[in-house]
C-alpha positions, 0 to 999 in steps of 0.5 A: 515537561517543558513542552506542555507549558503553553502560556505566553503571557506571564503578567498574572500569577498562574499554574504553568504545569499541572501534573497532579491531574494525571494527564501526563504519564510519569509526571503526576507528582509535579506541579509548576507555578508562576509567582512573579518573579519566582517559579515554584516547582512542587514535588509530591515524591522525590526526583533525581537532583540532576534532572530537577536542576536541568528542568529548572534551568530550562524553565528559567530560560523560558521566562525572562522575568524569572529571578528565582526557581524554588522547589517545595518537597510536599512529600517531606515533613513540613513541606520544606522549600529550597532554592534551586537557581537564582535569588533567594526570594521569601516574599513577593507580590503577584497580580491576578485580574487587576488585584494584588496578593502577598505570596510567601515561600517556605513558611507554610505548605500553601503560598497564600493563593489557590490558583485553581480558583481563579475562575471562581474569583472572576465569576464573583467579581462579575456578579458582586455589584451591590451584593452582601457576600458571606465568605466562609473558610476565607483563608487570605480573603482573595474572594473578598478582594474580588467581591469588593473590586466588583462593587459588593456592598459588604463582605464578611470573612469567616475563618478559624485561623486568625493568622490567615485573616491577618494576611487577608487584611494585608491583602486589602491594604495592598489593594487600598481597600483598608479604609473599607474595613469595619463596615464594608469589609469584616473579618471574624476569626471564629469556628464556623460550626460554633458561631452561627449567631456571629455569622447571622449578625451581619446578614442576611446575605446575597451571595455565599462563597463556601470553599472548605478544606477537605480535612483538617484534624480536629476542625473539619471533615467535609464529608461529614460537615458540609451538611451542617453548613448547607442546612443553615442557608435559610438562616443566612441568606436572602431569598434569591441568593446565589451560592458558590459551593466548592469541593476540593476532595479528590474522593468526592465528586459533584454528585456528593454535593448536589445530594447534600444540598437536595437533602439539607436545603431543598429550596436550593436549586443547581444552576451550573458548574464553573469550569476550572482553568484549562491548565488544570487538566484532569483525567478524572474530572471528579477528582479536581476542584468542583465549583457549583452555583446554586440559587436559594429560592424558598417557596 
């Protein structure tokens, strides 16, 4: 496993090894991430404990900045995290592309930043200058940070989870963007599917970022619900707006999303697909993250 780690720069947060892409035989149940100064090994099935400790020791020796190696057991209820080597670290601050993010270990299944979306954040930072950005399923508001850092005139962050948005506020404060809250940065803890008037209130927008979960019991089934979002694009967006539509489901490929857009909003035109970071190697490209860029140009 260690021989597949090619990174030599550990300044930024990053995935070190992506086994879930099934590109490495017998290792599809393992991911390894670097959240300085923590190496986090994520397991999707049980492994031999002696083998795991040996891997942790090798990893810790590889990265001199590492002070802790932890493992998350995603195959167990509540995805518990335990310390393997080094210090017990529950919280850290990581950097990516000049921005800082709060990361927590052991409190939830996800740490607070999705590493496969780093190219999406980079793209938004490059194109956000002077633009009004609608950020749906905002989670901890990483896209909002990228947009504001790129010169966006406004970001509106929408998420049903008020606790996630609270962490988003903390991320803005961490990057000294808190003074912009209220006018330039807005947080709305509402249900996207039930709060159209609240979303429209701050529009129209120039950029839409939509990065929904594939499934959340009682709230989101993206195969059913993506159409509800797409058909509201004419109500939300300015003519000429740019849309970043994301799809995380391993069971739905990019053609699903293109078909939904063509049916529900034919004035949206596909431009290109953003490449995922190279480390996120997938045997079947359709199963990984899909990030598609469209333009909205009504006739």
